[in-house]
C-alpha positions in Angstrom: 148.7 33.1 110.4 150.9 34.2 113.4 149.6 34.0 116.9 151.1 36.4 119.4 150.4 36.4 123.2 151.1 38.9 125.9 151.0 38.4 129.6 150.6 41.0 132.4 152.3 38.9 135.1 149.1 38.5 137.2 149.3 35.4 139.3 146.0 34.2 137.9 147.4 33.8 134.4 149.5 30.9 135.3 147.1 29.4 137.9 144.2 29.4 135.4 146.2 29.0 132.2 145.4 32.1 130.1 147.2 35.1 128.6 146.2 38.8 129.1 145.6 39.2 125.3 146.2 37.3 122.1 146.6 38.6 118.6 145.6 36.4 115.6 146.2 38.2 112.4 144.5 41.5 112.7 142.3 40.5 115.6 143.1 41.0 119.3 141.1 39.4 122.2 141.8 40.8 125.6 140.9 38.5 128.5 138.7 39.6 131.4 140.7 42.4 133.0 140.3 43.1 136.7 141.4 46.2 138.6 144.6 44.9 140.1 147.5 47.1 141.4 151.2 46.5 140.7 151.6 44.3 143.7 148.7 42.1 142.6 146.1 43.4 145.1 142.8 45.1 144.3 143.2 48.6 143.0 141.1 51.3 144.8 138.7 49.2 146.7 135.2 50.7 146.7 135.9 53.2 144.0 134.0 52.2 140.8 135.4 54.9 138.6 139.0 54.3 139.6 138.7 50.5 139.2 137.2 50.9 135.7 139.9 53.3 134.7 142.5 50.8 136.0 141.0 48.0 133.9 141.2 50.2 130.8 144.9 51.1 131.6 145.8 47.4 131.8 143.9 46.8 128.5 145.8 49.7 126.9 149.1 48.2 127.9 148.1 44.8 126.5 147.1 46.4 123.2 150.4 48.3 123.0 152.3 45.0 123.6 150.5 43.6 120.5 151.1 46.7 118.3 147.7 48.3 118.6 145.9 51.1 120.5 142.5 51.9 121.8 141.3 53.2 118.4 141.3 49.5 117.3 138.9 48.4 120.0 135.6 47.4 118.4 133.8 45.8 121.4 134.0 45.9 125.2 132.1 43.9 127.8 131.9 45.3 131.3 130.9 42.9 134.1 130.0 44.9 137.2 128.8 43.9 140.7 126.5 46.9 141.2 124.7 48.1 138.1 123.4 51.1 140.1 126.9 52.5 139.7 126.7 52.4 135.9 127.5 56.1 135.5 130.8 55.8 137.3 131.9 52.8 135.2 130.5 54.5 132.1 132.4 57.7 132.7 135.7 55.9 132.8 134.7 54.0 129.6 133.8 57.2 127.8 136.9 59.0 128.9 139.1 56.1 127.8 137.6 55.6 124.3 136.7 59.2 123.6 136.5 59.7 119.9 136.6 56.0 119.1 133.7 54.4 121.0 133.4 50.7 120.6 130.2 48.7 120.8 129.8 47.7 124.5 127.8 45.8 127.0 127.5 46.3 130.7 125.9 43.6 132.8 125.6 43.0 136.5 127.1 39.8 137.9 126.7 38.3 141.3 130.4 38.5 142.2 134.0 38.5 140.8 137.0 36.5 141.9 137.7 39.0 144.8 134.7 40.6 146.6 136.5 44.0 146.5 136.5 44.0 142.7 133.6 46.0 141.3 134.3 45.5 137.6 136.0 43.2 135.1 136.4 44.2 131.4 136.9 42.2 128.2 137.9 43.9 124.9 138.1 42.8 121.2 140.1 44.8 118.6 140.6 44.7 114.9 143.7 46.5 113.6 146.4 46.5 110.8 148.4 43.4 110.2 151.6 42.7 112.2 
């Protein structure tokens, strides 16, 4: 069974030793995705909605790299640093997945790798064969 990996170029990938996403057969696993900008800094500090939207954009790009799209996503996990902002995170999630909502979990965590990050998202997808 072929294994295909994609990388976003984030500096943490090489430092920690992981890929953005990996496809094994018809399954795709997207690593925890943080709201980083093109330069590697934190995207939209303080803006929960914008950070969530950015995470989903990065996930979308990884899925495309592996021959899939958002309709293939079956599960997401949102790790947030302030659960009281659930509606902002949830709005971005709903807008992104629209007519193809996956199963999801949102949990509050103490902190993420950078204190300006408010959310990190994982995604799993099942799609057609390569």
